[in-house]
PyMOL commands that place a pseudoatom at each C-alpha (Angstrom):
pseudoatom trace, name=CA, resn=MET, resi=1, chain=A, elem=C, hetatm=0, pos=[116.929, 112.423, 28.878]
pseudoatom trace, name=CA, resn=ARG, resi=2, chain=A, elem=C, hetatm=0, pos=[115.362, 109.243, 27.434]
pseudoatom trace, name=CA, resn=LYS, resi=3, chain=A, elem=C, hetatm=0, pos=[116.630, 106.403, 29.488]
pseudoatom trace, name=CA, resn=THR, resi=4, chain=A, elem=C, hetatm=0, pos=[118.395, 103.073, 27.305]
pseudoatom trace, name=CA, resn=ARG, resi=5, chain=A, elem=C, hetatm=0, pos=[116.887, 99.464, 28.587]
pseudoatom trace, name=CA, resn=LEU, resi=6, chain=A, elem=C, hetatm=0, pos=[119.769, 97.002, 29.080]
pseudoatom trace, name=CA, resn=ALA, resi=7, chain=A, elem=C, hetatm=0, pos=[119.460, 93.359, 30.148]
pseudoatom trace, name=CA, resn=LEU, resi=8, chain=A, elem=C, hetatm=0, pos=[122.017, 90.887, 31.566]
pseudoatom trace, name=CA, resn=VAL, resi=9, chain=A, elem=C, hetatm=0, pos=[121.608, 87.674, 30.005]
pseudoatom trace, name=CA, resn=GLY, resi=10, chain=A, elem=C, hetatm=0, pos=[123.737, 85.488, 32.710]
pseudoatom trace, name=CA, resn=PHE, resi=11, chain=A, elem=C, hetatm=0, pos=[124.260, 86.897, 36.331]
pseudoatom trace, name=CA, resn=GLY, resi=12, chain=A, elem=C, hetatm=0, pos=[127.089, 84.625, 37.338]
pseudoatom trace, name=CA, resn=ASN, resi=13, chain=A, elem=C, hetatm=0, pos=[131.011, 86.619, 38.368]
pseudoatom trace, name=CA, resn=VAL, resi=14, chain=A, elem=C, hetatm=0, pos=[130.936, 88.302, 35.077]
pseudoatom trace, name=CA, resn=GLY, resi=15, chain=A, elem=C, hetatm=0, pos=[127.420, 89.726, 35.064]
pseudoatom trace, name=CA, resn=ARG, resi=16, chain=A, elem=C, hetatm=0, pos=[127.833, 90.723, 38.670]
pseudoatom trace, name=CA, resn=ALA, resi=17, chain=A, elem=C, hetatm=0, pos=[130.876, 92.666, 37.772]
pseudoatom trace, name=CA, resn=LEU, resi=18, chain=A, elem=C, hetatm=0, pos=[129.221, 94.315, 34.639]
pseudoatom trace, name=CA, resn=ALA, resi=19, chain=A, elem=C, hetatm=0, pos=[126.202, 95.724, 36.966]
pseudoatom trace, name=CA, resn=ARG, resi=20, chain=A, elem=C, hetatm=0, pos=[129.059, 96.831, 40.083]
pseudoatom trace, name=CA, resn=LEU, resi=21, chain=A, elem=C, hetatm=0, pos=[130.740, 98.946, 37.033]
pseudoatom trace, name=CA, resn=LEU, resi=22, chain=A, elem=C, hetatm=0, pos=[127.244, 100.100, 35.425]
pseudoatom trace, name=CA, resn=LEU, resi=23, chain=A, elem=C, hetatm=0, pos=[126.773, 101.526, 38.917]
pseudoatom trace, name=CA, resn=ARG, resi=24, chain=A, elem=C, hetatm=0, pos=[129.865, 103.118, 39.591]
pseudoatom trace, name=CA, resn=LYS, resi=25, chain=A, elem=C, hetatm=0, pos=[130.200, 104.286, 36.128]
pseudoatom trace, name=CA, resn=ALA, resi=26, chain=A, elem=C, hetatm=0, pos=[126.450, 105.771, 36.068]
pseudoatom trace, name=CA, resn=LYS, resi=27, chain=A, elem=C, hetatm=0, pos=[127.146, 109.420, 36.954]
pseudoatom trace, name=CA, resn=GLU, resi=28, chain=A, elem=C, hetatm=0, pos=[130.223, 109.691, 34.695]
pseudoatom trace, name=CA, resn=LEU, resi=29, chain=A, elem=C, hetatm=0, pos=[128.185, 108.183, 31.419]
pseudoatom trace, name=CA, resn=HIS, resi=30, chain=A, elem=C, hetatm=0, pos=[125.821, 110.553, 32.327]
pseudoatom trace, name=CA, resn=VAL, resi=31, chain=A, elem=C, hetatm=0, pos=[127.648, 113.535, 32.453]
pseudoatom trace, name=CA, resn=GLU, resi=32, chain=A, elem=C, hetatm=0, pos=[130.684, 112.713, 29.991]
pseudoatom trace, name=CA, resn=GLN, resi=33, chain=A, elem=C, hetatm=0, pos=[128.986, 110.972, 27.578]
pseudoatom trace, name=CA, resn=GLY, resi=34, chain=A, elem=C, hetatm=0, pos=[124.786, 111.923, 27.956]
pseudoatom trace, name=CA, resn=ILE, resi=35, chain=A, elem=C, hetatm=0, pos=[124.182, 108.308, 28.216]
pseudoatom trace, name=CA, resn=GLU, resi=36, chain=A, elem=C, hetatm=0, pos=[121.567, 107.397, 30.793]
pseudoatom trace, name=CA, resn=PHE, resi=37, chain=A, elem=C, hetatm=0, pos=[120.345, 103.741, 31.508]
pseudoatom trace, name=CA, resn=MET, resi=38, chain=A, elem=C, hetatm=0, pos=[118.317, 100.927, 33.051]
pseudoatom trace, name=CA, resn=VAL, resi=39, chain=A, elem=C, hetatm=0, pos=[118.537, 97.512, 33.522]
pseudoatom trace, name=CA, resn=SER, resi=40, chain=A, elem=C, hetatm=0, pos=[114.908, 96.454, 32.629]
pseudoatom trace, name=CA, resn=GLY, resi=41, chain=A, elem=C, hetatm=0, pos=[115.692, 92.565, 32.884]
pseudoatom trace, name=CA, resn=ILE, resi=42, chain=A, elem=C, hetatm=0, pos=[118.226, 90.381, 34.257]
pseudoatom trace, name=CA, resn=ALA, resi=43, chain=A, elem=C, hetatm=0, pos=[117.654, 86.470, 33.101]
pseudoatom trace, name=CA, resn=THR, resi=44, chain=A, elem=C, hetatm=0, pos=[119.845, 83.774, 34.472]
pseudoatom trace, name=CA, resn=GLY, resi=45, chain=A, elem=C, hetatm=0, pos=[119.974, 79.508, 34.133]
pseudoatom trace, name=CA, resn=HIS, resi=46, chain=A, elem=C, hetatm=0, pos=[120.264, 79.413, 37.857]
pseudoatom trace, name=CA, resn=SER, resi=47, chain=A, elem=C, hetatm=0, pos=[118.884, 82.164, 40.052]
pseudoatom trace, name=CA, resn=GLY, resi=48, chain=A, elem=C, hetatm=0, pos=[115.866, 83.254, 37.915]
pseudoatom trace, name=CA, resn=VAL, resi=49, chain=A, elem=C, hetatm=0, pos=[114.618, 85.775, 36.222]
pseudoatom trace, name=CA, resn=ALA, resi=50, chain=A, elem=C, hetatm=0, pos=[113.675, 89.398, 37.078]
pseudoatom trace, name=CA, resn=VAL, resi=51, chain=A, elem=C, hetatm=0, pos=[111.939, 92.431, 34.313]
pseudoatom trace, name=CA, resn=ASN, resi=52, chain=A, elem=C, hetatm=0, pos=[110.782, 95.424, 34.791]
pseudoatom trace, name=CA, resn=PRO, resi=53, chain=A, elem=C, hetatm=0, pos=[110.696, 97.643, 31.517]
pseudoatom trace, name=CA, resn=ALA, resi=54, chain=A, elem=C, hetatm=0, pos=[110.606, 100.603, 34.121]
pseudoatom trace, name=CA, resn=GLY, resi=55, chain=A, elem=C, hetatm=0, pos=[113.791, 99.471, 35.601]
pseudoatom trace, name=CA, resn=LEU, resi=56, chain=A, elem=C, hetatm=0, pos=[114.860, 96.664, 38.218]
pseudoatom trace, name=CA, resn=PRO, resi=57, chain=A, elem=C, hetatm=0, pos=[116.573, 98.210, 41.397]
pseudoatom trace, name=CA, resn=LEU, resi=58, chain=A, elem=C, hetatm=0, pos=[120.327, 96.761, 40.271]
pseudoatom trace, name=CA, resn=GLU, resi=59, chain=A, elem=C, hetatm=0, pos=[121.712, 97.188, 44.046]
pseudoatom trace, name=CA, resn=ARG, resi=60, chain=A, elem=C, hetatm=0, pos=[119.071, 94.967, 44.759]
pseudoatom trace, name=CA, resn=ALA, resi=61, chain=A, elem=C, hetatm=0, pos=[119.264, 92.312, 42.508]
pseudoatom trace, name=CA, resn=LEU, resi=62, chain=A, elem=C, hetatm=0, pos=[123.321, 92.279, 43.374]
pseudoatom trace, name=CA, resn=GLU, resi=63, chain=A, elem=C, hetatm=0, pos=[121.994, 91.573, 46.821]
pseudoatom trace, name=CA, resn=VAL, resi=64, chain=A, elem=C, hetatm=0, pos=[119.597, 89.164, 46.287]
pseudoatom trace, name=CA, resn=ALA, resi=65, chain=A, elem=C, hetatm=0, pos=[122.142, 86.977, 43.478]
pseudoatom trace, name=CA, resn=GLU, resi=66, chain=A, elem=C, hetatm=0, pos=[124.926, 87.127, 46.525]
pseudoatom trace, name=CA, resn=ALA, resi=67, chain=A, elem=C, hetatm=0, pos=[122.273, 85.745, 48.964]
pseudoatom trace, name=CA, resn=ASN, resi=68, chain=A, elem=C, hetatm=0, pos=[121.805, 82.639, 46.373]
pseudoatom trace, name=CA, resn=ARG, resi=69, chain=A, elem=C, hetatm=0, pos=[117.684, 83.788, 46.360]
pseudoatom trace, name=CA, resn=SER, resi=70, chain=A, elem=C, hetatm=0, pos=[115.665, 83.696, 43.225]
pseudoatom trace, name=CA, resn=LEU, resi=71, chain=A, elem=C, hetatm=0, pos=[115.976, 87.110, 41.014]
pseudoatom trace, name=CA, resn=ASN, resi=72, chain=A, elem=C, hetatm=0, pos=[112.240, 85.996, 40.533]
pseudoatom trace, name=CA, resn=GLU, resi=73, chain=A, elem=C, hetatm=0, pos=[111.235, 88.203, 43.715]
pseudoatom trace, name=CA, resn=LEU, resi=74, chain=A, elem=C, hetatm=0, pos=[111.897, 91.488, 41.601]
pseudoatom trace, name=CA, resn=SER, resi=75, chain=A, elem=C, hetatm=0, pos=[110.135, 90.839, 38.620]
pseudoatom trace, name=CA, resn=ALA, resi=76, chain=A, elem=C, hetatm=0, pos=[106.700, 93.564, 38.237]
pseudoatom trace, name=CA, resn=ILE, resi=77, chain=A, elem=C, hetatm=0, pos=[105.588, 90.545, 35.783]
pseudoatom trace, name=CA, resn=ASP, resi=78, chain=A, elem=C, hetatm=0, pos=[105.742, 86.881, 35.804]
pseudoatom trace, name=CA, resn=PRO, resi=79, chain=A, elem=C, hetatm=0, pos=[109.057, 85.660, 34.909]
pseudoatom trace, name=CA, resn=PRO, resi=80, chain=A, elem=C, hetatm=0, pos=[108.866, 84.818, 31.125]
pseudoatom trace, name=CA, resn=GLU, resi=81, chain=A, elem=C, hetatm=0, pos=[110.057, 81.268, 29.808]
pseudoatom trace, name=CA, resn=GLY, resi=82, chain=A, elem=C, hetatm=0, pos=[112.765, 81.640, 27.654]
pseudoatom trace, name=CA, resn=ILE, resi=83, chain=A, elem=C, hetatm=0, pos=[115.278, 84.351, 26.218]
pseudoatom trace, name=CA, resn=PRO, resi=84, chain=A, elem=C, hetatm=0, pos=[113.239, 85.478, 23.308]
pseudoatom trace, name=CA, resn=ALA, resi=85, chain=A, elem=C, hetatm=0, pos=[110.107, 86.259, 25.602]
pseudoatom trace, name=CA, resn=PHE, resi=86, chain=A, elem=C, hetatm=0, pos=[112.318, 87.529, 28.099]
pseudoatom trace, name=CA, resn=LEU, resi=87, chain=A, elem=C, hetatm=0, pos=[113.936, 90.037, 25.545]
pseudoatom trace, name=CA, resn=GLN, resi=88, chain=A, elem=C, hetatm=0, pos=[110.433, 91.194, 24.419]
pseudoatom trace, name=CA, resn=ALA, resi=89, chain=A, elem=C, hetatm=0, pos=[108.783, 91.800, 28.228]
pseudoatom trace, name=CA, resn=ALA, resi=90, chain=A, elem=C, hetatm=0, pos=[112.055, 93.636, 28.905]
pseudoatom trace, name=CA, resn=GLN, resi=91, chain=A, elem=C, hetatm=0, pos=[112.145, 95.867, 25.868]
pseudoatom trace, name=CA, resn=ALA, resi=92, chain=A, elem=C, hetatm=0, pos=[115.608, 96.288, 26.183]
pseudoatom trace, name=CA, resn=GLU, resi=93, chain=A, elem=C, hetatm=0, pos=[117.525, 98.538, 23.729]
pseudoatom trace, name=CA, resn=VAL, resi=94, chain=A, elem=C, hetatm=0, pos=[120.780, 96.609, 24.240]
pseudoatom trace, name=CA, resn=VAL, resi=95, chain=A, elem=C, hetatm=0, pos=[122.170, 93.548, 25.339]
pseudoatom trace, name=CA, resn=PHE, resi=96, chain=A, elem=C, hetatm=0, pos=[124.723, 92.362, 27.296]
pseudoatom trace, name=CA, resn=GLU, resi=97, chain=A, elem=C, hetatm=0, pos=[125.327, 88.082, 27.352]
pseudoatom trace, name=CA, resn=ASN, resi=98, chain=A, elem=C, hetatm=0, pos=[127.339, 87.293, 29.847]
pseudoatom trace, name=CA, resn=THR, resi=99, chain=A, elem=C, hetatm=0, pos=[126.837, 83.475, 29.602]
for i in range(1, 99): cmd.bond("trace and resi %d" % i, "trace and resi %d" % (i + 1))
show_as sticks, trace
zoom trace
């Protein structure tokens, strides 16, 4: 089964709550709905940008954000400037806008 790439635009309280929910429901979504996903990009206005089309470690992204560090450290590429470039680099099929 192919994994669907997700991108999160905004990773404040709402974005992090969504990330925790996705982690908590991943197995249920797979078993009951046949949905597998990975987060391939996270873009924020204040905490940096992380992109990896092969998937970001979502648990680690939460740790980095909650420690007030830059998400850039998780990026597999130089973080793109601007949302259109971010979305293209993340190769996301679904975007959650949490700003």
